[in-house]
N, CA and C atoms of all chains as a GROMACS GRO file, in nm:
protein
  645
    1UNK      N    1  10.601  10.108   9.671
    1UNK     CA    2  10.713  10.114   9.765
    1UNK      C    3  10.711   9.996   9.848
    2UNK      N    4  10.798   9.910   9.864
    2UNK     CA    5  10.800   9.798   9.968
    2UNK      C    6  10.955   9.788  10.005
    3UNK      N    7  10.967   9.693  10.105
    3UNK     CA    8  11.100   9.682  10.155
    3UNK      C    9  11.181   9.608  10.062
    4UNK      N   10  11.114   9.549   9.966
    4UNK     CA   11  11.200   9.464   9.879
    4UNK      C   12  11.306   9.534   9.799
    5UNK      N   13  11.393   9.470   9.742
    5UNK     CA   14  11.511   9.519   9.665
    5UNK      C   15  11.476   9.550   9.547
    6UNK      N   16  11.537   9.650   9.455
    6UNK     CA   17  11.510   9.677   9.310
    6UNK      C   18  11.519   9.537   9.228
    7UNK      N   19  11.592   9.458   9.268
    7UNK     CA   20  11.623   9.324   9.219
    7UNK      C   21  11.501   9.238   9.224
    8UNK      N   22  11.439   9.224   9.319
    8UNK     CA   23  11.304   9.155   9.336
    8UNK      C   24  11.207   9.233   9.271
    9UNK      N   25  11.198   9.370   9.266
    9UNK     CA   26  11.092   9.439   9.187
    9UNK      C   27  11.119   9.391   9.042
   10UNK      N   28  11.242   9.401   8.995
   10UNK     CA   29  11.246   9.350   8.852
   10UNK      C   30  11.183   9.217   8.836
   11UNK      N   31  11.227   9.115   8.911
   11UNK     CA   32  11.167   8.986   8.900
   11UNK      C   33  11.026   8.974   8.907
   12UNK      N   34  10.959   9.049   8.993
   12UNK     CA   35  10.821   9.045   9.017
   12UNK      C   36  10.755   9.094   8.895
   13UNK      N   37  10.815   9.216   8.844
   13UNK     CA   38  10.753   9.262   8.700
   13UNK      C   39  10.741   9.157   8.600
   14UNK      N   40  10.875   9.106   8.585
   14UNK     CA   41  10.901   9.016   8.468
   14UNK      C   42  10.832   8.896   8.480
   15UNK      N   43  10.814   8.843   8.597
   15UNK     CA   44  10.746   8.709   8.616
   15UNK      C   45  10.588   8.704   8.648
   16UNK      N   46  10.559   8.802   8.676
   16UNK     CA   47  10.420   8.819   8.727
   16UNK      C   48  10.334   8.943   8.670
   17UNK      N   49  10.373   9.053   8.734
   17UNK     CA   50  10.295   9.183   8.700
   17UNK      C   51  10.285   9.192   8.545
   18UNK      N   52  10.385   9.183   8.462
   18UNK     CA   53  10.380   9.196   8.321
   18UNK      C   54  10.242   9.103   8.251
   19UNK      N   55  10.226   8.996   8.332
   19UNK     CA   56  10.124   8.912   8.274
   19UNK      C   57   9.980   8.969   8.312
   20UNK      N   58   9.972   9.066   8.396
   20UNK     CA   59   9.844   9.113   8.455
   20UNK      C   60   9.810   9.231   8.404
   21UNK      N   61   9.890   9.317   8.344
   21UNK     CA   62   9.883   9.463   8.304
   21UNK      C   63   9.879   9.458   8.132
   22UNK      N   64   9.795   9.528   8.099
   22UNK     CA   65   9.772   9.524   7.955
   22UNK      C   66   9.873   9.589   7.892
   23UNK      N   67   9.946   9.697   7.954
   23UNK     CA   68  10.073   9.770   7.892
   23UNK      C   69  10.194   9.678   7.902
   24UNK      N   70  10.177   9.555   7.975
   24UNK     CA   71  10.299   9.462   7.972
   24UNK      C   72  10.418   9.523   8.072
   25UNK      N   73  10.406   9.641   8.116
   25UNK     CA   74  10.522   9.664   8.228
   25UNK      C   75  10.436   9.766   8.325
   26UNK      N   76  10.502   9.779   8.425
   26UNK     CA   77  10.453   9.883   8.536
   26UNK      C   78  10.494  10.024   8.484
   27UNK      N   79  10.408  10.099   8.474
   27UNK     CA   80  10.412  10.246   8.433
   27UNK      C   81  10.466  10.341   8.534
   28UNK      N   82  10.501  10.309   8.648
   28UNK     CA   83  10.564  10.409   8.751
   28UNK      C   84  10.668  10.333   8.811
   29UNK      N   85  10.754  10.407   8.886
   29UNK     CA   86  10.883  10.353   8.944
   29UNK      C   87  10.840  10.260   9.064
   30UNK      N   88  10.894  10.141   9.076
   30UNK     CA   89  10.859  10.069   9.185
   30UNK      C   90  10.981  10.084   9.279
   31UNK      N   91  10.946  10.157   9.400
   31UNK     CA   92  11.037  10.216   9.484
   31UNK      C   93  11.086  10.095   9.585
   32UNK      N   94  11.201  10.106   9.651
   32UNK     CA   95  11.269   9.997   9.735
   32UNK      C   96  11.274  10.090   9.858
   33UNK      N   97  11.247  10.035   9.972
   33UNK     CA   98  11.227  10.096  10.100
   33UNK      C   99  11.326   9.997  10.192
   34UNK      N  100  11.445   9.932  10.173
   34UNK     CA  101  11.491   9.852  10.238
   34UNK      C  102  11.515   9.911  10.365
   35UNK      N  103  11.493   9.820  10.492
   35UNK     CA  104  11.514   9.876  10.609
   35UNK      C  105  11.396   9.953  10.663
   36UNK      N  106  11.314   9.988  10.586
   36UNK     CA  107  11.177  10.057  10.637
   36UNK      C  108  11.203  10.207  10.691
   37UNK      N  109  11.298  10.285  10.634
   37UNK     CA  110  11.306  10.403  10.677
   37UNK      C  111  11.205  10.500  10.621
   38UNK      N  112  11.167  10.465  10.493
   38UNK     CA  113  11.065  10.566  10.456
   38UNK      C  114  10.943  10.536  10.505
   39UNK      N  115  10.918  10.423  10.525
   39UNK     CA  116  10.777  10.366  10.593
   39UNK      C  117  10.772  10.419  10.726
   40UNK      N  118  10.890  10.428  10.799
   40UNK     CA  119  10.893  10.481  10.940
   40UNK      C  120  10.852  10.616  10.929
   41UNK      N  121  10.900  10.696  10.837
   41UNK     CA  122  10.859  10.847  10.834
   41UNK      C  123  10.731  10.863  10.795
   42UNK      N  124  10.657  10.770  10.738
   42UNK     CA  125  10.512  10.791  10.701
   42UNK      C  126  10.421  10.704  10.788
   43UNK      N  127  10.474  10.663  10.899
   43UNK     CA  128  10.411  10.588  10.995
   43UNK      C  129  10.335  10.440  10.949
   44UNK      N  130  10.401  10.378  10.844
   44UNK     CA  131  10.345  10.264  10.801
   44UNK      C  132  10.422  10.128  10.810
   45UNK      N  133  10.546  10.157  10.879
   45UNK     CA  134  10.641  10.052  10.873
   45UNK      C  135  10.610   9.974  11.016
   46UNK      N  136  10.592   9.821  10.990
   46UNK     CA  137  10.554   9.720  11.068
   46UNK      C  138  10.680   9.675  11.145
   47UNK      N  139  10.729   9.709  11.248
   47UNK     CA  140  10.869   9.665  11.290
   47UNK      C  141  10.860   9.511  11.318
   48UNK      N  142  10.760   9.467  11.374
   48UNK     CA  143  10.743   9.319  11.394
   48UNK      C  144  10.747   9.244  11.273
   49UNK      N  145  10.668   9.298  11.169
   49UNK     CA  146  10.657   9.208  11.059
   49UNK      C  147  10.782   9.244  10.954
   50UNK      N  148  10.841   9.345  10.962
   50UNK     CA  149  10.971   9.393  10.874
   50UNK      C  150  10.902   9.437  10.745
   51UNK      N  151  10.784   9.474  10.733
   51UNK     CA  152  10.723   9.528  10.615
   51UNK      C  153  10.642   9.663  10.618
   52UNK      N  154  10.625   9.723  10.523
   52UNK     CA  155  10.543   9.848  10.509
   52UNK      C  156  10.410   9.792  10.478
   53UNK      N  157  10.304   9.839  10.566
   53UNK     CA  158  10.164   9.795  10.536
   53UNK      C  159  10.099   9.892  10.442
   54UNK      N  160   9.994   9.868  10.393
   54UNK     CA  161   9.926   9.941  10.278
   54UNK      C  162   9.903  10.086  10.298
   55UNK      N  163   9.992  10.185  10.284
   55UNK     CA  164   9.969  10.327  10.322
   55UNK      C  165   9.959  10.360  10.179
   56UNK      N  166   9.844  10.467  10.168
   56UNK     CA  167   9.834  10.518  10.030
   56UNK      C  168   9.819  10.670  10.053
   57UNK      N  169   9.898  10.764  10.001
   57UNK     CA  170   9.903  10.907  10.032
   57UNK      C  171   9.914  10.980   9.899
   58UNK      N  172   9.790  11.062   9.901
   58UNK     CA  173   9.778  11.147   9.783
   58UNK      C  174   9.842  11.302   9.811
   59UNK      N  175   9.939  11.323   9.728
   59UNK     CA  176  10.016  11.431   9.728
   59UNK      C  177   9.986  11.526   9.625
   60UNK      N  178   9.960  11.667   9.659
   60UNK     CA  179   9.924  11.758   9.550
   60UNK      C  180  10.052  11.817   9.498
   61UNK      N  181  10.032  11.902   9.397
   61UNK     CA  182  10.143  11.961   9.314
   61UNK      C  183  10.249  12.054   9.408
   62UNK      N  184  10.182  12.102   9.514
   62UNK     CA  185  10.281  12.164   9.621
   62UNK      C  186  10.351  12.085   9.710
   63UNK      N  187  10.337  11.954   9.698
   63UNK     CA  188  10.399  11.857   9.792
   63UNK      C  189  10.314  11.828   9.926
   64UNK      N  190  10.194  11.878   9.923
   64UNK     CA  191  10.120  11.868  10.068
   64UNK      C  192  10.035  11.740  10.027
   65UNK      N  193  10.032  11.656  10.154
   65UNK     CA  194   9.956  11.557  10.173
   65UNK      C  195   9.809  11.590  10.181
   66UNK      N  196   9.721  11.566  10.084
   66UNK     CA  197   9.578  11.612  10.090
   66UNK      C  198   9.493  11.491  10.158
   67UNK      N  199   9.536  11.380  10.159
   67UNK     CA  200   9.471  11.261  10.217
   67UNK      C  201   9.546  11.137  10.214
   68UNK      N  202   9.502  11.046  10.318
   68UNK     CA  203   9.584  10.905  10.318
   68UNK      C  204   9.482  10.800  10.386
   69UNK      N  205   9.522  10.672  10.337
   69UNK     CA  206   9.453  10.570  10.374
   69UNK      C  207   9.544  10.462  10.421
   70UNK      N  208   9.531  10.393  10.541
   70UNK     CA  209   9.620  10.285  10.569
   70UNK      C  210   9.542  10.153  10.586
   71UNK      N  211   9.589  10.058  10.515
   71UNK     CA  212   9.517   9.934  10.560
   71UNK      C  213   9.606   9.822  10.604
   72UNK      N  214   9.577   9.743  10.689
   72UNK     CA  215   9.673   9.630  10.721
   72UNK      C  216   9.677   9.528  10.604
   73UNK      N  217   9.788   9.419  10.614
   73UNK     CA  218   9.791   9.355  10.490
   73UNK      C  219   9.707   9.288  10.419
   74UNK      N  220   9.604   9.201  10.508
   74UNK     CA  221   9.519   9.106  10.426
   74UNK      C  222   9.418   9.156  10.342
   75UNK      N  223   9.396   9.302  10.333
   75UNK     CA  224   9.277   9.356  10.239
   75UNK      C  225   9.359   9.462  10.150
   76UNK      N  226   9.306   9.433  10.028
   76UNK     CA  227   9.347   9.534   9.919
   76UNK      C  228   9.276   9.660   9.907
   77UNK      N  229   9.328   9.760   9.839
   77UNK     CA  230   9.278   9.895   9.829
   77UNK      C  231   9.162   9.897   9.720
   78UNK      N  232   9.079  10.004   9.700
   78UNK     CA  233   8.984  10.013   9.590
   78UNK      C  234   9.048  10.136   9.501
   79UNK      N  235   9.116  10.110   9.392
   79UNK     CA  236   9.157  10.206   9.294
   79UNK      C  237   9.088  10.306   9.245
   80UNK      N  238   8.945  10.255   9.237
   80UNK     CA  239   8.854  10.342   9.188
   80UNK      C  240   8.831  10.471   9.283
   81UNK      N  241   8.831  10.440   9.403
   81UNK     CA  242   8.815  10.539   9.495
   81UNK      C  243   8.939  10.628   9.490
   82UNK      N  244   9.059  10.596   9.498
   82UNK     CA  245   9.172  10.671   9.478
   82UNK      C  246   9.167  10.776   9.360
   83UNK      N  247   9.104  10.709   9.244
   83UNK     CA  248   9.107  10.793   9.121
   83UNK      C  249   8.999  10.909   9.162
   84UNK      N  250   8.875  10.870   9.204
   84UNK     CA  251   8.780  10.958   9.257
   84UNK      C  252   8.808  11.076   9.343
   85UNK      N  253   8.903  11.039   9.442
   85UNK     CA  254   8.958  11.136   9.534
   85UNK      C  255   9.078  11.246   9.453
   86UNK      N  256   9.124  11.192   9.378
   86UNK     CA  257   9.228  11.268   9.297
   86UNK      C  258   9.148  11.352   9.219
   87UNK      N  259   9.035  11.306   9.138
   87UNK     CA  260   8.943  11.396   9.042
   87UNK      C  261   8.884  11.496   9.130
   88UNK      N  262   8.842  11.472   9.273
   88UNK     CA  263   8.767  11.578   9.349
   88UNK      C  264   8.869  11.676   9.382
   89UNK      N  265   8.981  11.636   9.424
   89UNK     CA  266   9.088  11.732   9.491
   89UNK      C  267   9.141  11.832   9.353
   90UNK      N  268   9.162  11.762   9.239
   90UNK     CA  269   9.174  11.837   9.116
   90UNK      C  270   9.081  11.948   9.104
   91UNK      N  271   8.962  11.895   9.116
   91UNK     CA  272   8.845  12.004   9.092
   91UNK      C  273   8.843  12.099   9.176
   92UNK      N  274   8.852  12.088   9.315
   92UNK     CA  275   8.876  12.198   9.403
   92UNK      C  276   8.984  12.286   9.390
   93UNK      N  277   9.100  12.241   9.334
   93UNK     CA  278   9.189  12.330   9.313
   93UNK      C  279   9.190  12.392   9.184
   94UNK      N  280   9.120  12.360   9.083
   94UNK     CA  281   9.089  12.417   8.983
   94UNK      C  282   9.014  12.541   8.991
   95UNK      N  283   8.908  12.514   9.079
   95UNK     CA  284   8.828  12.632   9.106
   95UNK      C  285   8.884  12.726   9.220
   96UNK      N  286   9.008  12.703   9.278
   96UNK     CA  287   9.035  12.766   9.387
   96UNK      C  288   8.942  12.772   9.504
   97UNK      N  289   8.893  12.644   9.526
   97UNK     CA  290   8.811  12.616   9.627
   97UNK      C  291   8.683  12.673   9.635
   98UNK      N  292   8.651  12.745   9.528
   98UNK     CA  293   8.508  12.802   9.506
   98UNK      C  294   8.400  12.688   9.495
   99UNK      N  295   8.456  12.573   9.446
   99UNK     CA  296   8.361  12.458   9.451
   99UNK      C  297   8.418  12.357   9.536
  100UNK      N  298   8.335  12.283   9.605
  100UNK     CA  299   8.391  12.182   9.680
  100UNK      C  300   8.328  12.055   9.661
  101UNK      N  301   8.370  11.936   9.702
  101UNK     CA  302   8.296  11.807   9.647
  101UNK      C  303   8.232  11.730   9.774
  102UNK      N  304   8.107  11.723   9.771
  102UNK     CA  305   8.041  11.648   9.893
  102UNK      C  306   8.050  11.509   9.877
  103UNK      N  307   8.004  11.441   9.978
  103UNK     CA  308   8.016  11.295   9.985
  103UNK      C  309   7.955  11.233   9.871
  104UNK      N  310   8.042  11.138   9.810
  104UNK     CA  311   7.987  11.035   9.696
  104UNK      C  312   7.995  11.109   9.565
  105UNK      N  313   8.069  11.258   9.577
  105UNK     CA  314   8.102  11.331   9.439
  105UNK      C  315   8.187  11.232   9.351
  106UNK      N  316   8.141  11.253   9.209
  106UNK     CA  317   8.219  11.210   9.107
  106UNK      C  318   8.207  11.311   8.998
  107UNK      N  319   8.307  11.307   8.899
  107UNK     CA  320   8.286  11.410   8.790
  107UNK      C  321   8.142  11.430   8.737
  108UNK      N  322   8.086  11.518   8.714
  108UNK     CA  323   7.952  11.551   8.676
  108UNK      C  324   7.872  11.558   8.775
  109UNK      N  325   7.885  11.510   8.893
  109UNK     CA  326   7.779  11.528   9.007
  109UNK      C  327   7.787  11.671   9.071
  110UNK      N  328   7.669  11.674   9.160
  110UNK     CA  329   7.677  11.817   9.204
  110UNK      C  330   7.789  11.859   9.312
  111UNK      N  331   7.837  11.986   9.283
  111UNK     CA  332   7.928  12.029   9.377
  111UNK      C  333   7.853  12.144   9.457
  112UNK      N  334   7.934  12.184   9.555
  112UNK     CA  335   7.883  12.287   9.653
  112UNK      C  336   7.951  12.407   9.644
  113UNK      N  337   7.883  12.529   9.659
  113UNK     CA  338   7.959  12.640   9.659
  113UNK      C  339   7.953  12.712   9.798
  114UNK      N  340   8.068  12.696   9.877
  114UNK     CA  341   8.063  12.731  10.015
  114UNK      C  342   8.033  12.890  10.015
  115UNK      N  343   7.977  12.930  10.111
  115UNK     CA  344   7.949  13.081  10.150
  115UNK      C  345   7.831  13.096  10.222
  116UNK      N  346   7.812  13.217  10.275
  116UNK     CA  347   7.710  13.233  10.361
  116UNK      C  348   7.578  13.191  10.321
  117UNK      N  349   7.540  13.210  10.192
  117UNK     CA  350   7.416  13.154  10.136
  117UNK      C  351   7.371  13.019  10.151
  118UNK      N  352   7.493  12.925  10.161
  118UNK     CA  353   7.474  12.782  10.155
  118UNK      C  354   7.442  12.734  10.301
  119UNK      N  355   7.471  12.822  10.409
  119UNK     CA  356   7.450  12.772  10.541
  119UNK      C  357   7.305  12.718  10.578
  120UNK      N  358   7.290  12.601  10.629
  120UNK     CA  359   7.163  12.551  10.651
  120UNK      C  360   7.071  12.509  10.521
  121UNK      N  361   7.148  12.535  10.408
  121UNK     CA  362   7.080  12.503  10.287
  121UNK      C  363   7.132  12.380  10.209
  122UNK      N  364   7.214  12.319  10.268
  122UNK     CA  365   7.292  12.193  10.194
  122UNK      C  366   7.181  12.096  10.149
  123UNK      N  367   7.089  12.083  10.249
  123UNK     CA  368   6.970  11.977  10.212
  123UNK      C  369   6.905  12.006  10.088
  124UNK      N  370   6.894  12.125  10.053
  124UNK     CA  371   6.834  12.156   9.920
  124UNK      C  372   6.926  12.119   9.809
  125UNK      N  373   7.039  12.123   9.823
  125UNK     CA  374   7.144  12.101   9.717
  125UNK      C  375   7.194  11.951   9.711
  126UNK      N  376   7.206  11.876   9.829
  126UNK     CA  377   7.267  11.756   9.820
  126UNK      C  378   7.174  11.655   9.897
  127UNK      N  379   7.156  11.550   9.831
  127UNK     CA  380   7.058  11.431   9.901
  127UNK      C  381   7.138  11.319   9.942
  128UNK      N  382   7.091  11.254  10.045
  128UNK     CA  383   7.176  11.137  10.096
  128UNK      C  384   7.210  11.031   9.992
  129UNK      N  385   7.101  11.017   9.910
  129UNK     CA  386   7.136  10.913   9.795
  129UNK      C  387   7.258  10.934   9.728
  130UNK      N  388   7.312  11.054   9.724
  130UNK     CA  389   7.418  11.082   9.636
  130UNK      C  390   7.533  11.061   9.702
  131UNK      N  391   7.542  11.032   9.830
  131UNK     CA  392   7.664  10.962   9.911
  131UNK      C  393   7.706  10.824   9.838
  132UNK      N  394   7.597  10.763   9.782
  132UNK     CA  395   7.618  10.623   9.728
  132UNK      C  396   7.658  10.633   9.564
  133UNK      N  397   7.709  10.527   9.532
  133UNK     CA  398   7.729  10.513   9.372
  133UNK      C  399   7.598  10.498   9.310
  134UNK      N  400  11.093   7.164  11.354
  134UNK     CA  401  11.069   7.260  11.240
  134UNK      C  402  10.921   7.273  11.230
  135UNK      N  403  10.863   7.390  11.228
  135UNK     CA  404  10.728   7.405  11.203
  135UNK      C  405  10.693   7.494  11.078
  136UNK      N  406  10.574   7.456  11.018
  136UNK     CA  407  10.557   7.503  10.877
  136UNK      C  408  10.534   7.674  10.922
  137UNK      N  409  10.550   7.739  10.827
  137UNK     CA  410  10.496   7.892  10.832
  137UNK      C  411  10.387   7.902  10.720
  138UNK      N  412  10.285   7.984  10.775
  138UNK     CA  413  10.174   8.008  10.677
  138UNK      C  414  10.220   8.093  10.572
  139UNK      N  415  10.194   8.094  10.462
  139UNK     CA  416  10.234   8.206  10.351
  139UNK      C  417  10.146   8.324  10.361
  140UNK      N  418  10.180   8.424  10.420
  140UNK     CA  419  10.101   8.548  10.418
  140UNK      C  420  10.177   8.661  10.351
  141UNK      N  421  10.105   8.778  10.397
  141UNK     CA  422  10.166   8.913  10.320
  141UNK      C  423  10.268   8.962  10.399
  142UNK      N  424  10.329   8.913  10.516
  142UNK     CA  425  10.434   8.975  10.571
  142UNK      C  426  10.552   8.884  10.580
  143UNK      N  427  10.679   8.926  10.581
  143UNK     CA  428  10.777   8.859  10.578
  143UNK      C  429  10.804   8.797  10.709
  144UNK      N  430  10.850   8.679  10.744
  144UNK     CA  431  10.899   8.620  10.870
  144UNK      C  432  11.015   8.700  10.905
  145UNK      N  433  11.029   8.736  11.012
  145UNK     CA  434  11.164   8.803  11.078
  145UNK      C  435  11.243   8.717  11.153
  146UNK      N  436  11.369   8.708  11.124
  146UNK     CA  437  11.455   8.633  11.228
  146UNK      C  438  11.470   8.697  11.346
  147UNK      N  439  11.490   8.614  11.437
  147UNK     CA  440  11.507   8.665  11.592
  147UNK      C  441  11.567   8.571  11.657
  148UNK      N  442  11.638   8.612  11.779
  148UNK     CA  443  11.688   8.518  11.871
  148UNK      C  444  11.587   8.402  11.935
  149UNK      N  445  11.637   8.286  11.899
  149UNK     CA  446  11.557   8.180  11.942
  149UNK      C  447  11.471   8.176  12.083
  150UNK      N  448  11.544   8.224  12.182
  150UNK     CA  449  11.472   8.233  12.326
  150UNK      C  450  11.366   8.334  12.310
  151UNK      N  451  11.368   8.432  12.218
  151UNK     CA  452  11.273   8.537  12.200
  151UNK      C  453  11.140   8.509  12.127
  152UNK      N  454  11.140   8.389  12.082
  152UNK     CA  455  11.027   8.353  11.982
  152UNK      C  456  10.894   8.346  12.063
  153UNK      N  457  10.801   8.420  12.018
  153UNK     CA  458  10.684   8.438  12.100
  153UNK      C  459  10.582   8.327  12.064
  154UNK      N  460  10.484   8.274  12.138
  154UNK     CA  461  10.390   8.208  12.098
  154UNK      C  462  10.309   8.242  11.986
  155UNK      N  463  10.269   8.176  11.889
  155UNK     CA  464  10.210   8.208  11.755
  155UNK      C  465  10.105   8.317  11.785
  156UNK      N  466   9.997   8.276  11.873
  156UNK     CA  467   9.894   8.356  11.897
  156UNK      C  468   9.905   8.526  11.917
  157UNK      N  469  10.032   8.511  11.984
  157UNK     CA  470  10.051   8.680  12.039
  157UNK      C  471  10.116   8.759  11.923
  158UNK      N  472  10.160   8.679  11.809
  158UNK     CA  473  10.251   8.735  11.704
  158UNK      C  474  10.140   8.804  11.597
  159UNK      N  475  10.008   8.793  11.598
  159UNK     CA  476   9.928   8.821  11.520
  159UNK      C  477   9.901   8.980  11.506
  160UNK      N  478   9.900   9.064  11.607
  160UNK     CA  479   9.902   9.196  11.604
  160UNK      C  480  10.027   9.280  11.609
  161UNK      N  481  10.033   9.384  11.580
  161UNK     CA  482  10.178   9.453  11.590
  161UNK      C  483  10.134   9.596  11.577
  162UNK      N  484  10.220   9.677  11.660
  162UNK     CA  485  10.213   9.825  11.650
  162UNK      C  486  10.290   9.870  11.497
  163UNK      N  487  10.240   9.968  11.450
  163UNK     CA  488  10.302  10.015  11.311
  163UNK      C  489  10.384  10.120  11.328
  164UNK      N  490  10.346  10.194  11.408
  164UNK     CA  491  10.415  10.331  11.429
  164UNK      C  492  10.534  10.346  11.517
  165UNK      N  493  10.566  10.261  11.613
  165UNK     CA  494  10.654  10.281  11.707
  165UNK      C  495  10.796  10.327  11.641
  166UNK      N  496  10.859  10.424  11.702
  166UNK     CA  497  10.991  10.455  11.638
  166UNK      C  498  10.979  10.565  11.545
  167UNK      N  499  10.859  10.602  11.508
  167UNK     CA  500  10.847  10.707  11.409
  167UNK      C  501  10.850  10.848  11.473
  168UNK      N  502  10.953  10.899  11.422
  168UNK     CA  503  10.977  11.056  11.474
  168UNK      C  504  10.887  11.144  11.424
  169UNK      N  505  10.853  11.132  11.302
  169UNK     CA  506  10.747  11.216  11.232
  169UNK      C  507  10.627  11.192  11.241
  170UNK      N  508  10.534  11.280  11.276
  170UNK     CA  509  10.381  11.229  11.262
  170UNK      C  510  10.324  11.294  11.146
  171UNK      N  511  10.266  11.192  11.061
  171UNK     CA  512  10.202  11.227  10.922
  171UNK      C  513  10.075  11.281  10.956
  172UNK      N  514  10.056  11.407  10.889
  172UNK     CA  515   9.935  11.474  10.904
  172UNK      C  516   9.886  11.509  10.763
  173UNK      N  517   9.759  11.495  10.741
  173UNK     CA  518   9.682  11.537  10.608
  173UNK      C  519   9.678  11.678  10.599
  174UNK      N  520   9.722  11.742  10.518
  174UNK     CA  521   9.721  11.882  10.510
  174UNK      C  522   9.877  11.947  10.524
  175UNK      N  523   9.957  11.859  10.558
  175UNK     CA  524  10.097  11.898  10.572
  175UNK      C  525  10.181  11.845  10.464
  176UNK      N  526  10.299  11.905  10.455
  176UNK     CA  527  10.405  11.862  10.359
  176UNK      C  528  10.460  11.722  10.357
  177UNK      N  529  10.433  11.640  10.255
  177UNK     CA  530  10.488  11.512  10.267
  177UNK      C  531  10.655  11.510  10.280
  178UNK      N  532  10.686  11.435  10.373
  178UNK     CA  533  10.846  11.420  10.401
  178UNK      C  534  10.909  11.367  10.289
  179UNK      N  535  11.018  11.444  10.241
  179UNK     CA  536  11.075  11.416  10.126
  179UNK      C  537  11.183  11.317  10.141
  180UNK      N  538  11.220  11.226  10.022
  180UNK     CA  539  11.288  11.112  10.038
  180UNK      C  540  11.356  11.087   9.919
  181UNK      N  541  11.467  11.003   9.910
  181UNK     CA  542  11.515  10.944   9.787
  181UNK      C  543  11.501  10.782   9.792
  182UNK      N  544  11.478  10.731   9.692
  182UNK     CA  545  11.492  10.571   9.706
  182UNK      C  546  11.528  10.510   9.567
  183UNK      N  547  11.582  10.404   9.593
  183UNK     CA  548  11.612  10.318   9.469
  183UNK      C  549  11.489  10.282   9.416
  184UNK      N  550  11.511  10.258   9.268
  184UNK     CA  551  11.374  10.221   9.232
  184UNK      C  552  11.405  10.140   9.096
  185UNK      N  553  11.327  10.057   9.050
  185UNK     CA  554  11.305   9.978   8.911
  185UNK      C  555  11.207  10.036   8.824
  186UNK      N  556  11.239  10.076   8.710
  186UNK     CA  557  11.142  10.112   8.602
  186UNK      C  558  11.182  10.097   8.462
  187UNK      N  559  11.109  10.020   8.389
  187UNK     CA  560  11.142  10.023   8.242
  187UNK      C  561  11.259   9.962   8.221
  188UNK      N  562  11.306   9.840   8.282
  188UNK     CA  563  11.428   9.782   8.255
  188UNK      C  564  11.570   9.850   8.313
  189UNK      N  565  11.531   9.952   8.396
  189UNK     CA  566  11.656  10.006   8.449
  189UNK      C  567  11.650  10.045   8.598
  190UNK      N  568  11.739  10.043   8.654
  190UNK     CA  569  11.746  10.085   8.829
  190UNK      C  570  11.784  10.248   8.827
  191UNK      N  571  11.704  10.300   8.900
  191UNK     CA  572  11.740  10.444   8.911
  191UNK      C  573  11.699  10.492   9.068
  192UNK      N  574  11.724  10.627   9.077
  192UNK     CA  575  11.692  10.688   9.217
  192UNK      C  576  11.599  10.790   9.195
  193UNK      N  577  11.491  10.770   9.280
  193UNK     CA  578  11.374  10.862   9.286
  193UNK      C  579  11.382  10.959   9.404
  194UNK      N  580  11.337  11.081   9.372
  194UNK     CA  581  11.330  11.182   9.462
  194UNK      C  582  11.214  11.225   9.467
  195UNK      N  583  11.127  11.232   9.582
  195UNK     CA  584  10.982  11.262   9.590
  195UNK      C  585  10.992  11.414   9.555
  196UNK      N  586  11.064  11.513   9.587
  196UNK     CA  587  11.067  11.638   9.545
  196UNK      C  588  11.066  11.662   9.389
  197UNK      N  589  11.121  11.565   9.325
  197UNK     CA  590  11.131  11.591   9.175
  197UNK      C  591  11.001  11.583   9.110
  198UNK      N  592  10.891  11.551   9.184
  198UNK     CA  593  10.748  11.549   9.160
  198UNK      C  594  10.666  11.667   9.194
  199UNK      N  595  10.732  11.769   9.238
  199UNK     CA  596  10.661  11.892   9.276
  199UNK      C  597  10.600  11.949   9.135
  200UNK      N  598  10.488  11.982   9.146
  200UNK     CA  599  10.397  12.026   9.021
  200UNK      C  600  10.316  11.925   8.954
  201UNK      N  601  10.340  11.814   9.031
  201UNK     CA  602  10.253  11.674   8.978
  201UNK      C  603  10.185  11.623   9.087
  202UNK      N  604  10.054  11.565   9.049
  202UNK     CA  605   9.991  11.485   9.156
  202UNK      C  606  10.067  11.349   9.183
  203UNK      N  607  10.081  11.290   9.296
  203UNK     CA  608  10.145  11.179   9.320
  203UNK      C  609  10.075  11.096   9.420
  204UNK      N  610  10.049  10.984   9.373
  204UNK     CA  611  10.001  10.872   9.451
  204UNK      C  612  10.123  10.775   9.507
  205UNK      N  613  10.147  10.808   9.633
  205UNK     CA  614  10.253  10.729   9.692
  205UNK      C  615  10.192  10.606   9.768
  206UNK      N  616  10.228  10.483   9.720
  206UNK     CA  617  10.154  10.336   9.781
  206UNK      C  618  10.255  10.266   9.842
  207UNK      N  619  10.252  10.228   9.959
  207UNK     CA  620  10.339  10.130  10.014
  207UNK      C  621  10.237   9.997  10.037
  208UNK      N  622  10.342   9.895  10.022
  208UNK     CA  623  10.269   9.764  10.035
  208UNK      C  624  10.358   9.642  10.089
  209UNK      N  625  10.294   9.555  10.149
  209UNK     CA  626  10.401   9.457  10.230
  209UNK      C  627  10.502   9.403  10.155
  210UNK      N  628  10.467   9.356  10.029
  210UNK     CA  629  10.585   9.274   9.953
  210UNK      C  630  10.555   9.232   9.843
  211UNK      N  631  10.662   9.224   9.741
  211UNK     CA  632  10.644   9.163   9.625
  211UNK      C  633  10.612   9.016   9.614
  212UNK      N  634  10.540   8.973   9.542
  212UNK     CA  635  10.500   8.835   9.518
  212UNK      C  636  10.397   8.802   9.638
  213UNK      N  637  10.362   8.878   9.705
  213UNK     CA  638  10.235   8.846   9.802
  213UNK      C  639  10.118   8.849   9.732
  214UNK      N  640  10.026   8.798   9.812
  214UNK     CA  641   9.891   8.780   9.731
  214UNK      C  642   9.796   8.893   9.707
  215UNK      N  643   9.779   8.974   9.810
  215UNK     CA  644   9.676   9.077   9.804
  215UNK      C  645   9.738   9.186   9.758
   0.00000   0.00000   0.00000
């Protein structure tokens, strides 16, 4: 989603993005936010610059925003981190929140089972090194 | 006429007498005028937007994605560098 028109989206895909992506085309809709109204709703429209800055919102199947990140223009996002967060939220949802994902969690790493028995015992289950890749 | 450095935001036209010195235009507020405050854990505001995909123009409504996981990404502009 950017403030560009659908026409500019088409030309960007045609002239540049299609040369970057192995699929040869963008696999999701490129949304147009002319005037910045949607960006305003999400708090990411920069009135002075006339653009939407880099807001990334994760929305679950109930339409709830489970998390977001906003970066100003000159630095790009880390897509692996976005995917990791989706996998973590999906795991929590699948287990009905019986299992939660501590810092640094990735599929296959230790999950925590919240409950009275875990109070004061996280140090036995989770080590600081696990916060890092 | 002065050269404008190519960046990731669009230069915005304004009345000539209101042109600010360059140094002051670096930072900007992003949320002014926003009526809704976004909060994690709350419903995503629904919207419809024009879209381009797969050779066609169409209209996309966020609510049509209920039941699916959605990554909604905003970015400053097509053909910018980052």
